[in-house]
The first five atom37 places (N, CA, C, CB, O) and aatype in JSON, in Angstrom:
{
  "aatype": [20, 20, 20, 20, 20, 20, 20, 20, 20, 20, 20, 20, 20, 20, 20, 20, 20, 20, 20, 20, 20, 20, 20, 20, 20, 20, 20, 20, 20, 20, 20, 20, 20, 20, 20, 20, 20, 20, 20, 20, 20, 20, 20, 20, 20, 20, 20, 20, 20, 20, 20, 20, 20, 20, 20, 20, 20, 20, 20, 20, 20, 20, 20, 20, 20, 20, 20, 20, 20, 20],
  "atom_mask": [
    [1, 1, 1, 1, 1],
    [1, 1, 1, 1, 1],
    [1, 1, 1, 1, 1],
    [1, 1, 1, 1, 1],
    [1, 1, 1, 1, 1],
    [1, 1, 1, 1, 1],
    [1, 1, 1, 1, 1],
    [1, 1, 1, 1, 1],
    [1, 1, 1, 1, 1],
    [1, 1, 1, 1, 1],
    [1, 1, 1, 1, 1],
    [1, 1, 1, 1, 1],
    [1, 1, 1, 1, 1],
    [1, 1, 1, 1, 1],
    [1, 1, 1, 1, 1],
    [1, 1, 1, 1, 1],
    [1, 1, 1, 1, 1],
    [1, 1, 1, 1, 1],
    [1, 1, 1, 1, 1],
    [1, 1, 1, 1, 1],
    [1, 1, 1, 1, 1],
    [1, 1, 1, 1, 1],
    [1, 1, 1, 1, 1],
    [1, 1, 1, 1, 1],
    [1, 1, 1, 1, 1],
    [1, 1, 1, 1, 1],
    [1, 1, 1, 1, 1],
    [1, 1, 1, 1, 1],
    [1, 1, 1, 1, 1],
    [1, 1, 1, 1, 1],
    [1, 1, 1, 1, 1],
    [1, 1, 1, 1, 1],
    [1, 1, 1, 1, 1],
    [1, 1, 1, 1, 1],
    [1, 1, 1, 1, 1],
    [1, 1, 1, 1, 1],
    [1, 1, 1, 1, 1],
    [1, 1, 1, 1, 1],
    [1, 1, 1, 1, 1],
    [1, 1, 1, 1, 1],
    [1, 1, 1, 1, 1],
    [1, 1, 1, 1, 1],
    [1, 1, 1, 1, 1],
    [1, 1, 1, 1, 1],
    [1, 1, 1, 1, 1],
    [1, 1, 1, 1, 1],
    [1, 1, 1, 1, 1],
    [1, 1, 1, 1, 1],
    [1, 1, 1, 1, 1],
    [1, 1, 1, 1, 1],
    [1, 1, 1, 1, 1],
    [1, 1, 1, 1, 1],
    [1, 1, 1, 1, 1],
    [1, 1, 1, 1, 1],
    [1, 1, 1, 1, 1],
    [1, 1, 1, 1, 1],
    [1, 1, 1, 1, 1],
    [1, 1, 1, 1, 1],
    [1, 1, 1, 1, 1],
    [1, 1, 1, 1, 1],
    [1, 1, 1, 1, 1],
    [1, 1, 1, 1, 1],
    [1, 1, 1, 1, 1],
    [1, 1, 1, 1, 1],
    [1, 1, 1, 1, 1],
    [1, 1, 1, 1, 1],
    [1, 1, 1, 1, 1],
    [1, 1, 1, 1, 1],
    [1, 1, 1, 1, 1],
    [1, 1, 1, 1, 1]
  ],
  "atom_positions": [
    [[100.31, 101.58, 150.95], [99.95, 100.39, 151.03], [100.86, 100.26, 152.83], [100.49, 99.37, 149.45], [101.68, 101.02, 153.33]],
    [[100.36, 99.24, 153.25], [100.56, 98.66, 154.7], [101.52, 97.59, 154.55], [99.21, 98.09, 155.4], [101.96, 97.19, 153.47]],
    [[101.85, 97.11, 155.74], [102.77, 96.1, 156.0], [102.01, 94.48, 155.55], [103.2, 96.27, 157.69], [102.55, 93.47, 155.1]],
    [[101.02, 94.68, 155.78], [100.03, 93.25, 155.11], [100.23, 93.26, 153.44], [97.97, 93.47, 155.46], [100.61, 92.21, 152.92]],
    [[100.02, 94.3, 152.7], [100.13, 93.8, 151.36], [101.62, 93.84, 151.08], [99.28, 94.64, 150.3], [101.91, 93.24, 150.05]],
    [[102.67, 94.4, 151.75], [104.13, 93.9, 151.31], [103.91, 92.34, 150.7], [105.29, 93.88, 152.78], [103.07, 91.48, 150.95]],
    [[105.29, 92.4, 149.63], [105.92, 91.28, 149.46], [106.54, 90.64, 150.15], [106.46, 91.3, 148.83], [107.28, 91.44, 150.72]],
    [[106.85, 89.18, 150.67], [107.98, 88.37, 151.51], [109.3, 88.43, 150.72], [107.56, 86.71, 151.75], [109.41, 88.06, 149.54]],
    [[110.03, 88.78, 151.27], [111.55, 88.61, 151.19], [111.51, 90.11, 150.23], [112.26, 86.85, 150.35], [111.81, 89.91, 149.05]],
    [[111.26, 91.2, 150.49], [110.88, 92.57, 149.73], [111.53, 93.5, 150.75], [109.09, 92.91, 149.47], [111.0, 93.3, 151.85]],
    [[112.4, 94.36, 150.81], [112.52, 94.93, 151.05], [111.48, 96.43, 150.97], [113.38, 94.57, 150.79], [110.74, 96.67, 150.01]],
    [[111.62, 97.3, 152.12], [110.61, 98.28, 151.8], [110.97, 99.53, 152.89], [108.99, 97.59, 151.96], [111.43, 99.14, 153.96]],
    [[110.85, 100.59, 152.77], [111.2, 101.95, 153.99], [109.84, 101.95, 154.53], [111.7, 103.8, 153.33], [108.94, 101.7, 153.72]],
    [[109.57, 102.17, 155.64], [108.45, 102.9, 156.57], [108.51, 104.51, 156.66], [108.59, 102.36, 158.11], [109.21, 105.39, 157.15]],
    [[107.38, 104.33, 155.9], [107.32, 105.54, 155.74], [106.26, 106.24, 156.84], [107.02, 105.71, 154.34], [106.34, 107.42, 156.5]],
    [[105.53, 106.19, 157.7], [104.46, 106.24, 158.56], [103.97, 104.99, 159.68], [103.46, 106.48, 157.64], [103.67, 103.88, 159.24]],
    [[103.93, 105.23, 160.96], [103.5, 104.46, 161.91], [102.13, 105.07, 162.31], [104.52, 104.35, 163.01], [102.02, 106.1, 162.97]],
    [[100.92, 104.17, 161.74], [99.75, 105.22, 162.62], [98.97, 104.23, 163.97], [98.18, 105.84, 161.26], [97.75, 104.08, 164.02]],
    [[99.64, 103.82, 164.68], [99.35, 103.26, 166.17], [98.01, 103.86, 167.0], [100.68, 103.65, 167.12], [97.06, 103.33, 167.58]],
    [[98.36, 104.98, 166.78], [97.44, 105.75, 167.79], [97.63, 105.84, 169.09], [96.29, 105.35, 167.8], [96.96, 106.53, 169.85]],
    [[99.08, 104.73, 169.56], [99.2, 104.78, 170.78], [100.67, 105.17, 171.08], [98.74, 103.57, 171.34], [101.4, 104.47, 170.38]],
    [[101.35, 106.0, 171.83], [102.34, 106.46, 172.25], [103.07, 105.67, 172.71], [102.2, 107.23, 172.88], [104.0, 105.4, 171.94]],
    [[103.09, 105.17, 173.6], [103.65, 104.02, 174.43], [104.21, 103.25, 173.31], [102.53, 103.14, 175.38], [105.42, 103.27, 173.08]],
    [[103.12, 102.36, 172.4], [103.46, 101.27, 171.17], [104.24, 101.65, 170.3], [102.41, 100.85, 170.37], [105.11, 100.89, 169.88]],
    [[104.04, 103.45, 169.67], [105.31, 103.65, 169.11], [106.45, 103.87, 169.32], [105.32, 104.18, 168.66], [107.35, 103.7, 168.5]],
    [[106.62, 104.41, 170.84], [107.62, 104.23, 171.53], [108.37, 102.94, 171.82], [107.29, 104.68, 172.43], [109.58, 103.02, 172.03]],
    [[107.89, 102.01, 171.84], [108.07, 100.59, 171.74], [108.65, 99.86, 170.18], [106.59, 100.04, 172.13], [109.26, 98.86, 169.8]],
    [[108.18, 100.77, 169.74], [108.34, 99.99, 168.21], [109.64, 100.52, 167.73], [107.03, 100.39, 166.95], [110.4, 99.88, 167.01]],
    [[109.91, 101.91, 168.22], [111.04, 102.83, 167.86], [112.88, 102.06, 168.61], [110.45, 104.64, 168.74], [113.99, 101.81, 168.14]],
    [[112.11, 101.95, 170.16], [113.5, 100.74, 170.83], [113.96, 99.43, 169.5], [112.6, 99.5, 172.66], [115.06, 98.92, 169.28]],
    [[112.73, 99.25, 168.89], [113.3, 97.68, 168.04], [113.47, 98.53, 166.87], [112.04, 96.03, 167.75], [113.99, 97.63, 166.22]],
    [[113.47, 99.22, 166.3], [114.08, 99.93, 165.45], [112.86, 100.44, 164.15], [115.37, 98.99, 164.98], [113.01, 100.68, 162.95]],
    [[112.16, 100.46, 164.68], [111.08, 100.71, 163.69], [110.31, 101.69, 163.63], [110.33, 99.92, 163.66], [109.19, 101.61, 164.14]],
    [[110.72, 102.79, 163.01], [110.37, 104.09, 162.53], [110.71, 104.35, 161.06], [111.02, 105.08, 163.37], [111.31, 103.61, 160.29]],
    [[110.03, 106.01, 160.78], [109.96, 106.52, 159.46], [111.53, 106.32, 159.1], [109.34, 108.14, 159.37], [112.41, 106.21, 159.96]],
    [[111.74, 106.29, 157.76], [112.54, 106.13, 157.2], [114.13, 104.75, 157.19], [112.57, 107.3, 157.4], [115.3, 104.8, 156.79]],
    [[113.5, 103.97, 157.67], [114.3, 102.75, 158.14], [113.47, 101.72, 157.3], [114.32, 102.46, 159.94], [112.26, 101.86, 157.15]],
    [[114.33, 100.43, 156.66], [114.27, 99.73, 155.85], [113.23, 98.77, 157.24], [115.81, 99.31, 155.04], [113.09, 98.85, 158.46]],
    [[112.59, 97.71, 155.81], [111.79, 96.47, 156.83], [111.29, 95.81, 156.07], [110.67, 96.78, 157.86], [110.34, 96.32, 155.47]],
    [[111.67, 94.42, 155.73], [111.7, 93.08, 155.45], [110.41, 92.25, 155.85], [112.87, 92.57, 156.11], [110.45, 92.08, 157.06]],
    [[109.34, 91.71, 155.34], [108.38, 90.67, 155.25], [109.42, 89.41, 155.21], [107.31, 90.84, 153.88], [110.11, 89.22, 154.2]],
    [[109.5, 88.45, 156.53], [110.1, 87.09, 156.19], [109.42, 86.11, 156.37], [111.15, 86.78, 156.77], [110.0, 85.02, 156.27]],
    [[108.02, 86.13, 156.69], [107.31, 85.46, 156.72], [105.57, 85.81, 157.05], [107.98, 84.78, 157.38], [105.24, 86.76, 157.77]],
    [[104.94, 85.24, 156.65], [102.73, 85.41, 157.16], [102.45, 84.32, 157.44], [101.26, 85.81, 155.87], [102.95, 83.36, 156.86]],
    [[101.7, 84.24, 158.28], [100.84, 83.51, 159.14], [99.35, 84.56, 159.09], [101.66, 83.3, 160.82], [99.4, 85.77, 158.87]],
    [[97.84, 83.65, 159.38], [97.09, 83.79, 159.46], [96.76, 85.3, 160.31], [96.85, 82.69, 159.68], [96.32, 86.4, 159.97]],
    [[97.0, 84.99, 160.95], [97.23, 86.16, 162.36], [98.48, 87.08, 162.69], [97.21, 85.33, 163.71], [98.38, 88.0, 163.51]],
    [[99.36, 86.88, 162.21], [100.4, 87.21, 162.2], [101.78, 87.5, 161.73], [100.33, 86.97, 162.53], [102.17, 86.36, 161.47]],
    [[102.76, 88.3, 161.45], [104.07, 87.77, 160.18], [105.23, 88.41, 161.05], [103.97, 88.65, 158.14], [105.22, 89.23, 161.97]],
    [[106.25, 87.71, 160.41], [107.56, 87.77, 161.11], [108.4, 88.88, 159.73], [108.35, 85.81, 161.44], [108.5, 88.76, 158.51]],
    [[108.83, 89.86, 160.67], [110.08, 91.03, 160.17], [110.89, 91.25, 160.47], [110.08, 92.03, 160.13], [111.28, 91.4, 161.62]],
    [[111.58, 91.37, 159.19], [113.48, 91.88, 159.63], [113.37, 93.29, 160.0], [114.86, 91.85, 158.08], [112.58, 94.06, 159.46]],
    [[114.17, 93.61, 160.95], [114.14, 95.38, 160.98], [115.36, 94.92, 161.84], [112.56, 96.58, 161.77], [115.47, 94.14, 162.79]],
    [[116.54, 96.01, 160.89], [118.09, 95.68, 161.39], [118.39, 94.65, 161.13], [118.46, 95.73, 162.7], [118.3, 94.13, 160.01]],
    [[119.0, 93.95, 162.55], [119.53, 92.61, 162.97], [118.72, 91.66, 163.59], [120.53, 92.76, 163.78], [118.99, 90.7, 164.32]],
    [[117.3, 92.29, 163.0], [116.19, 91.62, 164.06], [115.42, 91.09, 163.57], [115.46, 92.32, 164.88], [115.16, 91.66, 162.52]],
    [[114.44, 89.68, 163.81], [113.42, 89.26, 163.73], [112.62, 89.37, 164.73], [113.5, 88.33, 163.4], [112.78, 89.08, 165.92]],
    [[111.49, 89.96, 163.99], [110.05, 90.07, 164.97], [108.59, 89.37, 164.49], [109.66, 91.74, 165.1], [108.27, 89.1, 163.34]],
    [[107.84, 89.18, 165.65], [106.44, 88.99, 164.69], [106.07, 89.72, 165.83], [105.56, 87.35, 164.18], [106.45, 90.03, 166.96]],
    [[104.62, 89.95, 164.52], [103.87, 90.99, 164.99], [102.57, 90.88, 164.47], [104.42, 92.23, 164.69], [102.52, 90.41, 163.34]],
    [[101.45, 91.2, 165.03], [100.33, 90.51, 164.67], [100.01, 91.26, 163.82], [99.36, 90.21, 165.55], [100.84, 92.15, 163.6]],
    [[98.77, 91.28, 162.97], [98.52, 91.53, 162.09], [97.45, 93.35, 161.91], [98.05, 90.18, 161.8], [97.26, 93.9, 160.83]],
    [[96.97, 93.85, 163.23], [96.49, 94.91, 163.28], [97.71, 95.77, 163.68], [95.34, 94.91, 164.08], [97.47, 96.85, 164.23]],
    [[98.95, 95.41, 163.48], [99.92, 96.18, 164.11], [100.41, 96.51, 162.76], [100.94, 95.48, 165.22], [100.63, 97.67, 162.39]],
    [[100.61, 95.27, 161.91], [101.01, 94.89, 160.39], [100.01, 96.26, 159.63], [100.4, 92.87, 159.83], [100.4, 96.52, 158.5]],
    [[99.21, 96.83, 159.95], [98.04, 97.85, 159.1], [98.67, 98.79, 159.73], [96.19, 97.81, 159.29], [98.91, 99.75, 159.0]],
    [[99.05, 98.9, 160.81], [99.71, 100.5, 160.87], [101.06, 100.77, 160.68], [99.53, 101.14, 162.15], [101.73, 101.71, 161.1]],
    [[101.46, 99.47, 159.75], [102.77, 100.26, 159.8], [102.76, 100.69, 158.08], [104.34, 99.17, 160.42], [102.95, 99.88, 157.18]],
    [[102.63, 101.38, 157.99], [102.75, 102.0, 155.97], [104.25, 102.19, 155.8], [101.85, 104.0, 155.44], [105.11, 102.64, 156.56]],
    [[104.3, 101.66, 154.43], [105.12, 101.71, 153.7], [105.06, 102.68, 151.98], [105.25, 100.36, 153.75], [106.03, 102.67, 151.23]]
  ]
}
């Protein structure tokens, strides 16, 4: 299951990032988005979703949300 299929408000554990881009994965790591970390979908729009990771909230596009496997 990927992040686009997650329920809003439910906490999940990130299993894998499959972006295919090392720089993007390094950036996500600095945000706290890596395997084993909890993530929660706060809201969803037609082209993006807002997620809570650690103490921050971030808006990511749907392509990146598909690359975050739960």
